[in-house]
C-alpha positions in Angstrom: 70.6 -149.4 27.8 70.2 -146.4 30.2 73.2 -145.6 32.2 72.7 -146.0 35.9 72.6 -142.6 37.6 74.6 -141.7 40.7 72.7 -141.4 44.0 73.1 -138.1 45.9 71.8 -136.8 49.2 71.5 -133.1 49.8 71.2 -132.2 53.5 69.2 -129.0 53.1 67.2 -127.2 50.4 69.5 -125.2 48.2 68.8 -122.8 45.3 67.2 -124.5 42.3 70.1 -123.6 40.0 72.3 -126.1 41.9 69.7 -128.8 42.3 68.8 -128.7 38.6 72.4 -129.4 37.6 72.6 -132.4 39.9 69.2 -133.8 38.8 70.4 -133.9 35.2 73.1 -136.4 36.2 72.0 -138.0 39.4 69.1 -139.4 41.4 68.7 -136.8 44.1 67.1 -136.9 47.6 66.8 -133.7 49.6 66.2 -133.2 53.3 63.2 -130.9 52.9 63.1 -129.4 56.4 64.8 -126.1 56.9 66.7 -127.1 60.0 69.6 -129.4 61.0 69.0 -133.0 60.0 69.2 -135.4 63.0 72.4 -137.4 63.1 70.7 -140.8 63.0 68.6 -139.8 60.1 71.6 -138.5 58.2 73.4 -141.8 58.7 70.4 -143.8 57.5 69.8 -141.7 54.4 73.4 -141.8 53.1 74.0 -145.6 53.4 73.8 -146.1 49.7 74.7 -142.8 48.2 77.7 -141.9 46.0 77.7 -138.2 46.9 76.7 -135.8 49.7 76.1 -132.1 49.3 76.1 -130.8 52.9 76.0 -127.6 54.9 78.6 -126.1 57.2 76.3 -126.9 60.1 76.4 -130.7 59.6 79.3 -132.5 61.3 80.6 -135.1 58.8 82.9 -137.0 61.1 84.6 -140.5 60.7 81.4 -142.3 61.9 79.3 -140.6 59.4 81.8 -141.2 56.6 82.0 -144.9 57.4 78.3 -145.3 57.4 78.3 -144.6 53.6 80.5 -147.3 52.0 79.8 -146.1 48.5 80.6 -142.5 49.1 82.9 -140.8 46.6 82.5 -137.1 47.3 81.5 -134.7 50.0 80.6 -131.3 48.5 80.4 -128.7 51.2 78.1 -125.7 50.5 80.5 -123.3 52.2 84.1 -122.0 51.9 85.0 -123.4 55.3 85.2 -127.2 55.9 86.0 -127.5 59.6 82.7 -129.5 59.8 84.2 -132.3 57.9 86.8 -134.9 59.0 89.0 -134.3 56.0 91.7 -136.7 57.1 89.2 -139.5 57.5 87.7 -138.8 54.1 91.1 -138.8 52.5 91.9 -142.2 54.1 88.7 -143.6 52.6 89.5 -142.1 49.1 86.6 -139.6 49.3 87.1 -136.2 47.7 86.1 -133.2 49.8 85.2 -129.9 48.0 84.2 -126.4 49.0 83.1 -123.1 47.4 85.9 -120.5 47.9 86.0 -117.0 46.4 82.3 -116.7 45.5 81.2 -115.3 48.9 84.1 -112.9 49.4 82.2 -109.7 48.5 79.0 -110.6 50.3 80.8 -111.4 53.5 82.9 -108.3 53.3 79.8 -106.2 52.8 78.1 -107.7 55.8 81.3 -107.1 57.9 81.0 -103.4 57.1 77.2 -103.5 57.8 78.0 -104.9 61.3 80.8 -102.4 61.9 78.7 -99.4 61.0 75.7 -100.7 62.9 77.5 -101.3 66.2 79.6 -98.1 65.9 76.5 -96.0 65.3 74.3 -98.0 67.6 71.8 -98.8 64.9 70.4 -101.8 66.7 69.7 -99.9 69.8 68.1 -97.1 67.8 65.9 -99.4 65.8 64.6 -101.1 69.0 64.0 -97.7 70.6 61.8 -96.6 67.7 59.9 -99.9 67.4 59.2 -99.9 71.2 57.4 -96.6 70.9 59.8 -95.0 73.4 61.4 -92.6 70.9 60.2 -89.1 72.0 62.2 -87.0 69.7 65.7 -85.8 69.0 68.1 -85.3 71.9 71.7 -84.0 71.9 72.9 -86.9 74.0 70.8 -89.7 72.7 72.7 -92.9 71.5 76.0 -91.3 70.8 78.2 -93.6 68.7 81.7 -93.4 67.3 83.2 -91.9 64.2 84.8 -94.2 61.6 86.7 -91.8 59.4 90.5 -91.8 59.9 90.2 -94.5 62.6 92.3 -97.6 62.7 91.0 -100.9 61.3 92.7 -104.1 62.4 92.3 -107.1 60.0 93.0 -110.5 61.6 93.5 -112.8 58.7 94.4 -111.1 55.4 93.1 -113.6 52.9 90.4 -113.0 50.3 87.7 -111.7 52.7 90.1 -109.8 55.0 91.5 -108.0 52.0 88.1 -107.2 50.6 87.1 -105.7 54.0 90.3 -103.6 54.1 89.6 -102.3 50.5 86.2 -101.1 51.6 87.8 -98.8 54.2 89.1 -96.4 51.5 86.0 -94.2 51.7 86.7 -93.6 55.4 90.4 -93.0 54.9 91.3 -95.5 57.7 94.6 -96.6 58.9 95.0 -100.4 58.3 96.8 -102.9 60.5 96.8 -106.6 59.7 97.9 -109.8 61.2 98.1 -112.9 59.1 100.2 -116.0 58.4 101.9 -114.4 55.5 102.5 -110.7 54.5 100.0 -109.2 52.1 102.0 -107.0 49.7 98.8 -105.9 47.9 97.4 -104.3 51.1 100.7 -102.8 51.9 101.1 -101.2 48.5 97.5 -100.2 47.9 96.4 -99.2 51.4 99.7 -98.6 53.1 98.7 -101.3 55.6 101.1 -102.3 58.3 101.9 -106.0 59.0 102.0 -106.3 62.8 101.8 -108.8 65.6 98.4 -109.7 66.9 99.2 -108.0 70.2 100.0 -104.7 68.5 96.9 -105.0 66.3 94.6 -105.5 69.4 96.2 -102.7 71.3 96.1 -100.1 68.5 92.9 -100.8 66.5 89.6 -99.0 66.9 87.9 -101.9 65.0 89.1 -105.5 65.1 87.7 -107.6 62.3 88.2 -111.4 62.3 88.8 -113.3 59.0 90.8 -116.4 59.9 89.7 -120.1 59.4 88.8 -122.2 62.4 91.7 -124.4 63.3 93.3 -125.7 66.5 95.5 -122.6 66.6 92.6 -120.1 66.0 90.0 -121.6 68.4 89.6 -119.0 71.2 92.2 -116.8 69.5 90.2 -114.0 71.0 90.3 -114.9 74.7 90.4 -113.0 77.9 94.0 -111.8 77.3 93.2 -110.6 73.8 90.0 -108.7 74.8 91.9 -107.0 77.7 94.5 -105.8 75.2 91.9 -104.0 73.2 91.0 -100.3 73.7 87.9 -99.7 75.9 86.6 -97.7 73.0 87.2 -100.5 70.4 84.8 -102.8 68.6 85.1 -106.5 67.7 83.6 -107.8 64.5 83.3 -111.5 63.7 82.0 -112.8 60.4 84.5 -115.7 60.3 83.7 -118.6 62.7 82.1 -118.5 66.1 84.7 -120.5 68.1 87.5 -118.1 67.2 86.0 -116.0 70.1 85.6 -117.3 73.6 82.0 -116.2 73.8 81.7 -116.5 77.6 84.6 -114.1 78.1 83.2 -111.8 75.4 79.9 -111.6 77.3 81.8 -110.5 80.4 83.9 -108.1 78.4 80.8 -106.4 76.9 79.0 -106.4 80.2 81.9 -104.9 82.0 82.8 -102.5 79.2 86.4 -103.8 78.5 85.5 -103.0 74.9 82.8 -100.7 73.5 80.9 -103.3 71.5 80.8 -106.2 69.1 79.1 -107.2 65.9 78.7 -111.0 65.5 77.4 -113.0 62.5 78.6 -116.3 63.8 78.5 -117.9 67.3 80.5 -120.4 69.3 77.7 -123.0 69.7 75.6 -121.9 66.8 72.6 -121.5 66.7 72.6 -121.4 70.5 73.9 -118.2 72.1 76.0 -118.0 75.3 73.7 -117.0 78.1 73.6 -113.2 78.5 74.7 -112.3 75.0 71.3 -111.5 73.6 70.5 -109.3 76.6 73.4 -106.9 75.9 72.7 -103.6 74.2 76.3 -103.1 73.0 76.3 -106.1 70.6 74.8 -106.4 67.1 73.7 -110.0 66.3 72.9 -111.4 62.8 72.0 -115.1 62.0 75.0 -116.1 59.9 74.1 -113.9 56.9 77.6 -113.5 55.5 76.9 -115.1 52.2 73.1 -114.3 52.2 72.6 -112.6 48.9 70.5 -114.1 46.1 73.5 -113.9 43.7 76.0 -115.4 46.1 73.9 -118.3 47.3 72.9 -119.2 43.7 76.6 -119.3 42.7 77.5 -121.3 45.8 74.8 -123.9 44.8 76.2 -124.0 41.2 79.8 -124.5 42.3 78.9 -127.1 44.9 76.9 -129.0 42.2 79.7 -128.8 39.7 82.2 -130.0 42.3 80.0 -133.0 43.1 79.2 -133.9 39.5 82.9 -133.6 38.5 84.0 -136.2 41.1 81.2 -138.6 40.3 82.2 -138.4 36.6 85.8 -139.2 37.4 87.1 -135.7 36.9 89.0 -133.4 39.1 86.6 -130.9 40.7 87.0 -127.1 40.4 87.7 -126.8 44.2 89.1 -129.9 45.9 90.1 -129.6 49.6 92.1 -132.8 49.6 93.6 -133.0 46.0 96.0 -135.7 47.3 93.1 -138.2 46.9 93.7 -138.0 43.1 97.3 -139.1 43.6 96.4 -142.4 45.2 
């Protein structure tokens, strides 16, 4: 007699490597459109599923969770999981998983791409050339800032923050960092200094954000923080959009409180705060932190393995709420 397969819903198309693994063990339904699934449709399509593989963009709150009485696992295709009501999932005995570690290098690389682009005004130069307004070299055209021997401030010295700091070696930069815990690796290898957030903001030429989104970090970069930064400094955010008060950032960029910003994430993603897209001193990318072929394939594989492990009664490689297994 054939064993009944688990039913799984995947909220967006993911690399085939992950889907293939799931299809070997489960009956899979995928939302085929490449945009956010409407909330009502999501609730309808997960009513009888055993597992969900979802994106960071989908809000999996208590109401969503309670609409799926058979649900055993929520596998998040992301390292972050602020989109999921983990406490509600835990109360209902549902395992939540994520994909940590795999996107560290890709996100660190993109952080540097944004830093270099905004410091050297690459976006402005590219738009100038495409518009046909480039009339030849000029001594004063689009002057940017040097990076070598400047000060890089890392806010959040976890995996990604550490990888970003490591990439500063070629520029012989001074490293400051602010984090929940000291990072002895950074201190020993890069002579980094563990400082207060206020000191980091006041002394850094580049401030790069790498903290998770929590109640404490929401709007961590607010008016007070931006006014502490140097007028020649740049803010880089590849972490989570709501860490920055975007309305205040628009004002800060417009009024030149800081020199510029590089953003891969946005407070109300995918919508931008009015005025942000019109500013020349900001580099904007559409949440590309993990967007390499290798990284997205590996994320799909890990998300699939997390999901399958739980459905088979095993502890997954990356549980967010391991206390579920102690019940």
